[in-house]
N, CA, C and O atoms as a Tinker XYZ file with bonds, in Angstrom:
   320  protein
     1  N     -7.259000 -117.515000   -5.683000    73     2
     2  CA    -7.968000 -116.333000   -4.908000    64     1     3
     3  C     -7.933000 -114.866000   -5.695000    63     2     4     5
     4  O     -8.827000 -114.251000   -6.275000    81     3
     5  N     -6.645000 -114.586000   -5.491000    73     3     6
     6  CA    -6.060000 -112.892000   -6.322000    64     5     7
     7  C     -6.287000 -112.882000   -7.634000    63     6     8     9
     8  O     -6.317000 -111.759000   -8.138000    81     7
     9  N     -6.487000 -113.954000   -8.466000    73     7    10
    10  CA    -6.980000 -113.962000   -9.692000    64     9    11
    11  C     -8.573000 -113.169000   -9.913000    63    10    12    13
    12  O     -8.963000 -112.205000  -10.572000    81    11
    13  N     -9.332000 -114.337000   -8.801000    73    11    14
    14  CA   -10.740000 -113.513000   -9.179000    64    13    15
    15  C    -10.705000 -112.330000   -8.377000    63    14    16    17
    16  O    -11.704000 -111.662000   -8.638000    81    15
    17  N     -9.964000 -111.765000   -7.486000    73    15    18
    18  CA    -9.921000 -110.400000   -6.696000    64    17    19
    19  C     -9.940000 -109.547000   -7.820000    63    18    20    21
    20  O    -10.864000 -108.802000   -8.145000    81    19
    21  N     -8.822000 -109.709000   -8.412000    73    19    22
    22  CA    -8.356000 -108.512000   -9.903000    64    21    23
    23  C     -9.141000 -108.603000  -10.837000    63    22    24    25
    24  O     -9.185000 -107.744000  -11.719000    81    23
    25  N     -9.873000 -109.608000  -10.822000    73    23    26
    26  CA   -10.970000 -109.806000  -12.126000    64    25    27
    27  C    -11.842000 -109.034000  -11.864000    63    26    28    29
    28  O    -12.367000 -108.274000  -12.678000    81    27
    29  N    -12.136000 -109.133000  -10.591000    73    27    30
    30  CA   -13.714000 -108.387000   -9.949000    64    29    31
    31  C    -13.564000 -106.712000   -9.952000    63    30    32    33
    32  O    -14.385000 -105.824000  -10.178000    81    31
    33  N    -12.190000 -106.692000   -9.609000    73    31    34
    34  CA   -11.615000 -105.121000   -9.887000    64    33    35
    35  C    -11.770000 -104.563000  -11.305000    63    34    36    37
    36  O    -12.398000 -103.601000  -11.746000    81    35
    37  N    -10.990000 -105.484000  -11.868000    73    35    38
    38  CA   -10.873000 -104.838000  -13.490000    64    37    39
    39  C    -12.176000 -104.796000  -14.158000    63    38    40    41
    40  O    -12.325000 -104.301000  -15.275000    81    39
    41  N    -13.367000 -105.457000  -13.281000    73    39    42
    42  CA   -14.225000 -105.434000  -14.049000    64    41    43
    43  C    -15.211000 -104.222000  -13.766000    63    42    44    45
    44  O    -15.877000 -103.609000  -14.600000    81    43
    45  N    -15.141000 -103.996000  -12.232000    73    43    46
    46  CA   -15.776000 -102.872000  -11.721000    64    45    47
    47  C    -14.940000 -101.465000  -12.482000    63    46    48    49
    48  O    -15.599000 -100.704000  -13.191000    81    47
    49  N    -13.557000 -101.247000  -12.265000    73    47    50
    50  CA   -13.455000 -100.529000  -13.428000    64    49    51
    51  C    -13.948000 -100.243000  -14.461000    63    50    52    53
    52  O    -14.379000  -99.108000  -14.663000    81    51
    53  N    -13.996000 -101.124000  -15.284000    73    51    54
    54  CA   -14.131000 -101.225000  -16.629000    64    53    55
    55  C    -15.744000 -100.616000  -16.634000    63    54    56    57
    56  O    -15.893000  -99.542000  -17.217000    81    55
    57  N    -16.688000 -101.112000  -16.149000    73    55    58
    58  CA   -17.950000 -100.657000  -15.932000    64    57    59
    59  C    -18.147000  -99.567000  -15.341000    63    58    60    61
    60  O    -19.156000  -98.937000  -15.659000    81    59
    61  N    -17.146000  -98.962000  -14.193000    73    59    62
    62  CA   -17.009000  -97.310000  -14.175000    64    61    63
    63  C    -16.933000  -96.368000  -15.088000    63    62    64    65
    64  O    -17.590000  -95.369000  -15.379000    81    63
    65  N    -15.637000  -97.096000  -15.626000    73    63    66
    66  CA   -15.036000  -95.871000  -16.879000    64    65    67
    67  C    -16.298000  -95.520000  -17.614000    63    66    68    69
    68  O    -16.727000  -94.379000  -17.784000    81    67
    69  N    -17.085000  -97.150000  -18.219000    73    67    70
    70  CA   -17.767000  -97.069000  -19.228000    64    69    71
    71  C    -19.295000  -95.951000  -18.728000    63    70    72    73
    72  O    -19.797000  -95.016000  -19.351000    81    71
    73  N    -19.612000  -96.452000  -17.607000    73    71    74
    74  CA   -20.680000  -95.757000  -16.857000    64    73    75
    75  C    -20.514000  -93.972000  -17.098000    63    74    76    77
    76  O    -21.424000  -93.201000  -17.405000    81    75
    77  N    -18.892000  -93.594000  -16.822000    73    75    78
    78  CA   -18.862000  -92.456000  -16.592000    64    77    79
    79  C    -18.990000  -92.039000  -18.009000    63    78    80    81
    80  O    -19.749000  -91.092000  -18.214000    81    79
    81  N    -18.434000  -92.530000  -18.941000    73    79    82
    82  CA   -18.477000  -92.234000  -20.422000    64    81    83
    83  C    -19.812000  -91.655000  -21.091000    63    82    84    85
    84  O    -20.105000  -90.700000  -21.811000    81    83
    85  N    -20.472000  -92.738000  -20.476000    73    83    86
    86  CA   -21.887000  -92.922000  -21.125000    64    85    87
    87  C    -23.277000  -91.351000  -20.712000    63    86    88    89
    88  O    -24.241000  -90.801000  -21.246000    81    87
    89  N    -22.351000  -91.273000  -19.280000    73    87    90
    90  CA   -23.330000  -90.111000  -18.452000    64    89    91
    91  C    -22.538000  -88.843000  -18.870000    63    90    92    93
    92  O    -23.098000  -87.751000  -18.968000    81    91
    93  N    -21.364000  -89.004000  -19.085000    73    91    94
    94  CA   -20.621000  -87.608000  -19.822000    64    93    95
    95  C    -21.310000  -87.435000  -21.158000    63    94    96    97
    96  O    -21.728000  -86.308000  -21.425000    81    95
    97  N    -21.532000  -88.717000  -22.298000    73    95    98
    98  CA   -22.001000  -88.170000  -23.221000    64    97    99
    99  C    -23.141000  -87.530000  -23.542000    63    98   100   101
   100  O    -23.448000  -86.634000  -24.329000    81    99
   101  N    -23.952000  -88.507000  -22.389000    73    99   102
   102  CA   -25.355000  -88.075000  -22.673000    64   101   103
   103  C    -25.742000  -86.404000  -22.218000    63   102   104   105
   104  O    -26.433000  -85.560000  -22.788000    81   103
   105  N    -24.914000  -86.369000  -20.860000    73   103   106
   106  CA   -25.361000  -84.736000  -20.470000    64   105   107
   107  C    -24.625000  -83.862000  -21.372000    63   106   108   109
   108  O    -24.603000  -82.682000  -21.021000    81   107
   109  N    -24.058000  -84.137000  -22.376000    73   107   110
   110  CA   -22.982000  -83.017000  -22.788000    64   109   111
   111  C    -21.750000  -82.639000  -22.316000    63   110   112   113
   112  O    -21.101000  -81.795000  -22.934000    81   111
   113  N    -21.356000  -83.115000  -21.361000    73   111   114
   114  CA   -20.164000  -82.499000  -20.654000    64   113   115
   115  C    -19.145000  -82.991000  -21.548000    63   114   116   117
   116  O    -18.100000  -82.343000  -21.492000    81   115
   117  N    -19.161000  -84.050000  -22.435000    73   115   118
   118  CA   -17.800000  -84.008000  -23.006000    64   117   119
   119  C    -17.773000  -82.891000  -24.364000    63   118   120   121
   120  O    -16.712000  -82.436000  -24.791000    81   119
   121  N    -18.963000  -82.585000  -24.879000    73   119   122
   122  CA   -18.732000  -81.469000  -25.955000    64   121   123
   123  C    -18.986000  -80.202000  -25.079000    63   122   124   125
   124  O    -19.104000  -79.251000  -25.851000    81   123
   125  N    -19.088000  -79.893000  -24.079000    73   123   126
   126  CA   -19.249000  -78.964000  -23.324000    64   125   127
   127  C    -17.456000  -78.543000  -23.105000    63   126   128   129
   128  O    -17.151000  -77.360000  -23.258000    81   127
   129  N    -16.447000  -79.474000  -22.782000    73   127   130
   130  CA   -14.889000  -79.336000  -22.503000    64   129   131
   131  C    -14.601000  -79.142000  -23.885000    63   130   132   133
   132  O    -13.976000  -78.134000  -24.211000    81   131
   133  N    -15.032000  -80.104000  -24.886000    73   131   134
   134  CA   -14.529000  -79.692000  -26.591000    64   133   135
   135  C    -14.616000  -78.302000  -26.797000    63   134   136   137
   136  O    -13.617000  -77.602000  -26.962000    81   135
   137  N    -16.185000  -77.717000  -26.794000    73   135   138
   138  CA   -16.279000  -76.178000  -26.944000    64   137   139
   139  C    -15.302000  -75.023000  -26.340000    63   138   140   141
   140  O    -14.842000  -74.030000  -26.904000    81   139
   141  N    -15.163000  -75.420000  -25.192000    73   139   142
   142  CA   -14.243000  -74.670000  -23.761000    64   141   143
   143  C    -12.649000  -74.466000  -24.470000    63   142   144   145
   144  O    -12.051000  -73.391000  -24.425000    81   143
   145  N    -12.080000  -75.758000  -25.147000    73   143   146
   146  CA   -10.615000  -75.966000  -25.441000    64   145   147
   147  C    -10.591000  -75.442000  -27.201000    63   146   148   149
   148  O     -9.557000  -75.163000  -27.808000    81   147
   149  N    -11.619000  -75.414000  -27.630000    73   147   150
   150  CA   -11.656000  -74.853000  -28.748000    64   149   151
   151  C    -11.650000  -73.482000  -29.078000    63   150   152   153
   152  O    -11.009000  -72.951000  -29.985000    81   151
   153  N    -12.604000  -72.819000  -28.071000    73   151   154
   154  CA   -12.537000  -71.310000  -27.805000    64   153   155
   155  C    -11.428000  -71.052000  -27.082000    63   154   156   157
   156  O    -10.890000  -70.121000  -27.680000    81   155
   157  N    -10.821000  -71.315000  -26.211000    73   155   158
   158  CA    -9.289000  -71.080000  -25.795000    64   157   159
   159  C     -8.193000  -71.230000  -26.741000    63   158   160   161
   160  O     -7.337000  -70.353000  -26.856000    81   159
   161  N     -8.183000  -72.219000  -27.368000    73   159   162
   162  CA    -7.431000  -72.197000  -28.790000    64   161   163
   163  C     -7.250000  -70.779000  -29.689000    63   162   164   165
   164  O     -6.326000  -70.038000  -30.026000    81   163
   165  N     -8.957000  -70.882000  -29.895000    73   163   166
   166  CA    -8.936000  -69.665000  -31.012000    64   165   167
   167  C     -8.984000  -68.625000  -30.668000    63   166   168   169
   168  O     -9.073000  -67.776000  -31.555000    81   167
   169  N     -8.944000  -68.037000  -28.843000    73   167   170
   170  CA    -8.522000  -66.811000  -28.461000    64   169   171
   171  C     -6.814000  -67.040000  -28.654000    63   170   172   173
   172  O     -6.133000  -66.160000  -29.181000    81   171
   173  N     -6.268000  -68.222000  -28.202000    73   171   174
   174  CA    -4.918000  -68.149000  -28.106000    64   173   175
   175  C     -4.439000  -67.576000  -29.660000    63   174   176   177
   176  O     -3.727000  -66.589000  -29.847000    81   175
   177  N     -4.937000  -68.329000  -30.559000    73   175   178
   178  CA    -4.441000  -67.942000  -31.962000    64   177   179
   179  C     -4.457000  -66.761000  -32.329000    63   178   180   181
   180  O     -3.499000  -66.227000  -32.889000    81   179
   181  N     -5.834000  -66.035000  -31.997000    73   179   182
   182  CA    -5.793000  -64.960000  -32.622000    64   181   183
   183  C     -5.141000  -63.619000  -31.948000    63   182   184   185
   184  O     -5.163000  -62.445000  -32.317000    81   183
   185  N     -4.545000  -64.265000  -30.804000    73   183   186
   186  CA    -3.743000  -63.346000  -29.915000    64   185   187
   187  C     -2.628000  -63.722000  -30.661000    63   186   188   189
   188  O     -2.123000  -62.696000  -31.116000    81   187
   189  N     -2.026000  -64.690000  -30.990000    73   187   190
   190  CA    -0.790000  -65.030000  -31.570000    64   189   191
   191  C     -0.596000  -64.323000  -33.057000    63   190   192   193
   192  O      0.455000  -63.788000  -33.410000    81   191
   193  N     -1.528000  -64.394000  -33.686000    73   191   194
   194  CA    -1.620000  -63.828000  -35.307000    64   193   195
   195  C     -1.912000  -62.284000  -35.161000    63   194   196   197
   196  O     -2.081000  -61.694000  -36.228000    81   195
   197  N     -2.007000  -61.452000  -33.867000    73   195   198
   198  CA    -2.667000  -60.030000  -33.665000    64   197   199
   199  C     -1.234000  -59.348000  -34.196000    63   198   200   201
   200  O     -0.171000  -59.960000  -34.308000    81   199
   201  N     -1.392000  -58.357000  -34.407000    73   199   202
   202  CA    -0.005000  -57.153000  -34.589000    64   201   203
   203  C      0.716000  -57.540000  -33.377000    63   202   204   205
   204  O      0.126000  -58.105000  -32.456000    81   203
   205  N      2.004000  -57.255000  -33.331000    73   203   206
   206  CA     3.044000  -56.965000  -32.539000    64   205   207
   207  C      2.460000  -55.880000  -31.930000    63   206   208   209
   208  O      1.968000  -54.919000  -32.521000    81   207
   209  N      2.554000  -56.140000  -30.051000    73   207   210
   210  CA     1.927000  -54.817000  -29.389000    64   209   211
   211  C      2.469000  -55.198000  -28.066000    63   210   212   213
   212  O      3.007000  -56.277000  -27.818000    81   211
   213  N      2.291000  -54.271000  -27.280000    73   211   214
   214  CA     3.131000  -54.003000  -25.589000    64   213   215
   215  C      2.764000  -55.687000  -25.053000    63   214   216   217
   216  O      3.627000  -56.380000  -24.515000    81   215
   217  N      1.310000  -56.186000  -25.315000    73   215   218
   218  CA     1.090000  -57.808000  -24.907000    64   217   219
   219  C      2.334000  -58.477000  -24.760000    63   218   220   221
   220  O      2.883000  -58.884000  -23.736000    81   219
   221  N      2.883000  -58.552000  -26.589000    73   219   222
   222  CA     3.710000  -59.401000  -26.717000    64   221   223
   223  C      5.095000  -59.150000  -26.160000    63   222   224   225
   224  O      5.822000  -60.015000  -25.672000    81   223
   225  N      5.343000  -58.003000  -26.277000    73   223   226
   226  CA     6.729000  -57.464000  -25.598000    64   225   227
   227  C      6.853000  -57.855000  -23.913000    63   226   228   229
   228  O      7.898000  -57.950000  -23.270000    81   227
   229  N      5.389000  -58.058000  -23.400000    73   227   230
   230  CA     5.623000  -57.909000  -21.834000    64   229   231
   231  C      5.728000  -59.470000  -21.436000    63   230   232   233
   232  O      6.318000  -59.930000  -20.458000    81   231
   233  N      4.764000  -60.421000  -22.782000    73   231   234
   234  CA     4.616000  -61.769000  -22.167000    64   233   235
   235  C      6.018000  -62.588000  -22.750000    63   234   236   237
   236  O      6.373000  -63.640000  -22.219000    81   235
   237  N      6.725000  -62.018000  -23.832000    73   235   238
   238  CA     8.527000  -62.227000  -24.117000    64   237   239
   239  C      9.772000  -62.052000  -23.258000    63   238   240   241
   240  O     10.771000  -62.769000  -23.199000    81   239
   241  N      9.409000  -60.674000  -22.455000    73   239   242
   242  CA    10.226000  -60.369000  -21.128000    64   241   243
   243  C      9.617000  -61.050000  -20.058000    63   242   244   245
   244  O     10.263000  -61.035000  -19.011000    81   243
   245  N      8.317000  -61.766000  -20.049000    73   243   246
   246  CA     7.979000  -62.456000  -18.495000    64   245   247
   247  C      8.853000  -64.022000  -18.721000    63   246   248   249
   248  O      9.239000  -64.656000  -17.739000    81   247
   249  N      9.056000  -64.452000  -19.983000    73   247   250
   250  CA     9.306000  -65.526000  -20.269000    64   249   251
   251  C     10.983000  -65.330000  -20.076000    63   250   252   253
   252  O     11.686000  -66.206000  -19.572000    81   251
   253  N     11.450000  -64.152000  -20.518000    73   251   254
   254  CA    12.969000  -64.515000  -20.224000    64   253   255
   255  C     13.383000  -63.858000  -18.812000    63   254   256   257
   256  O     14.581000  -63.953000  -18.545000    81   255
   257  N     12.532000  -63.179000  -17.832000    73   255   258
   258  CA    12.818000  -62.594000  -16.607000    64   257   259
   259  C     12.708000  -63.713000  -15.452000    63   258   260   261
   260  O     13.446000  -63.774000  -14.469000    81   259
   261  N     11.920000  -64.361000  -15.678000    73   259   262
   262  CA    11.449000  -65.345000  -14.876000    64   261   263
   263  C     12.287000  -66.407000  -14.888000    63   262   264   265
   264  O     12.332000  -66.789000  -13.719000    81   263
   265  N     12.808000  -66.930000  -15.395000    73   263   266
   266  CA    14.058000  -68.031000  -15.289000    64   265   267
   267  C     15.245000  -67.017000  -15.020000    63   266   268   269
   268  O     16.012000  -67.636000  -14.283000    81   267
   269  N     15.631000  -66.084000  -15.198000    73   267   270
   270  CA    16.554000  -65.186000  -14.500000    64   269   271
   271  C     16.311000  -65.704000  -12.873000    63   270   272   273
   272  O     16.917000  -66.421000  -12.076000    81   271
   273  N     15.145000  -64.954000  -12.884000    73   271   274
   274  CA    15.000000  -64.906000  -11.204000    64   273   275
   275  C     14.948000  -65.965000  -10.690000    63   274   276   277
   276  O     15.319000  -66.074000   -9.521000    81   275
   277  N     14.591000  -66.787000  -11.224000    73   275   278
   278  CA    14.769000  -68.186000  -10.971000    64   277   279
   279  C     16.241000  -68.989000  -10.212000    63   278   280   281
   280  O     16.525000  -69.730000   -9.271000    81   279
   281  N     16.943000  -68.187000  -11.459000    73   279   282
   282  CA    18.496000  -68.459000  -10.967000    64   281   283
   283  C     18.965000  -67.988000  -10.281000    63   282   284   285
   284  O     19.658000  -68.649000   -9.508000    81   283
   285  N     18.878000  -66.508000  -10.128000    73   283   286
   286  CA    19.255000  -65.369000   -9.116000    64   285   287
   287  C     18.744000  -66.093000   -7.861000    63   286   288   289
   288  O     19.632000  -66.201000   -7.016000    81   287
   289  N     17.413000  -66.687000   -7.458000    73   287   290
   290  CA    17.169000  -67.387000   -6.193000    64   289   291
   291  C     18.014000  -68.203000   -6.045000    63   290   292   293
   292  O     18.425000  -68.113000   -4.888000    81   291
   293  N     18.611000  -69.113000   -6.684000    73   291   294
   294  CA    19.150000  -70.559000   -6.640000    64   293   295
   295  C     20.885000  -70.675000   -5.990000    63   294   296   297
   296  O     21.630000  -71.323000   -5.256000    81   295
   297  N     20.781000  -69.330000   -7.048000    73   295   298
   298  CA    22.420000  -68.774000   -6.642000    64   297   299
   299  C     22.834000  -68.675000   -5.326000    63   298   300   301
   300  O     23.721000  -69.278000   -4.722000    81   299
   301  N     21.623000  -67.345000   -4.781000    73   299   302
   302  CA    21.615000  -66.554000   -3.908000    64   301   303
   303  C     21.410000  -68.128000   -2.630000    63   302   304   305
   304  O     22.525000  -68.393000   -2.179000    81   303
   305  N     20.685000  -68.758000   -2.251000    73   303   306
   306  CA    20.692000  -69.476000   -1.684000    64   305   307
   307  C     21.756000  -70.595000   -1.596000    63   306   308   309
   308  O     22.023000  -71.103000   -0.507000    81   307
   309  N     22.394000  -71.000000   -2.796000    73   307   310
   310  CA    22.970000  -71.986000   -2.312000    64   309   311
   311  C     24.678000  -71.132000   -2.263000    63   310   312   313
   312  O     25.743000  -71.746000   -2.195000    81   311
   313  N     24.568000  -70.002000   -2.305000    73   311   314
   314  CA    26.371000  -69.021000   -1.792000    64   313   315
   315  C     25.748000  -68.598000   -0.085000    63   314   316   317
   316  O     26.515000  -68.106000    0.743000    81   315
   317  N     24.080000  -68.923000    0.275000    73   315   318
   318  CA    24.298000  -68.621000    1.578000    64   317   319
   319  C     24.579000  -67.130000    1.891000    63   318   320
   320  O     24.788000  -66.771000    3.051000    81   319
């Protein structure tokens, strides 16, 4: 009994995923997602390759400051 129920669930999942993939491909959803990701990546790489400016310094400071703030909060909470 359980074997046939598992088979029905598995076939239903395979059918649902296949149908969603076909609909996504036909409507161009996957192409739109790929274009969006490619645009974001190109913008990011353009920013990384741009000359060093205030944006880079602020981003670096944020990367260093956020963990320090988190550690200070952890120590403050732990000490009571």
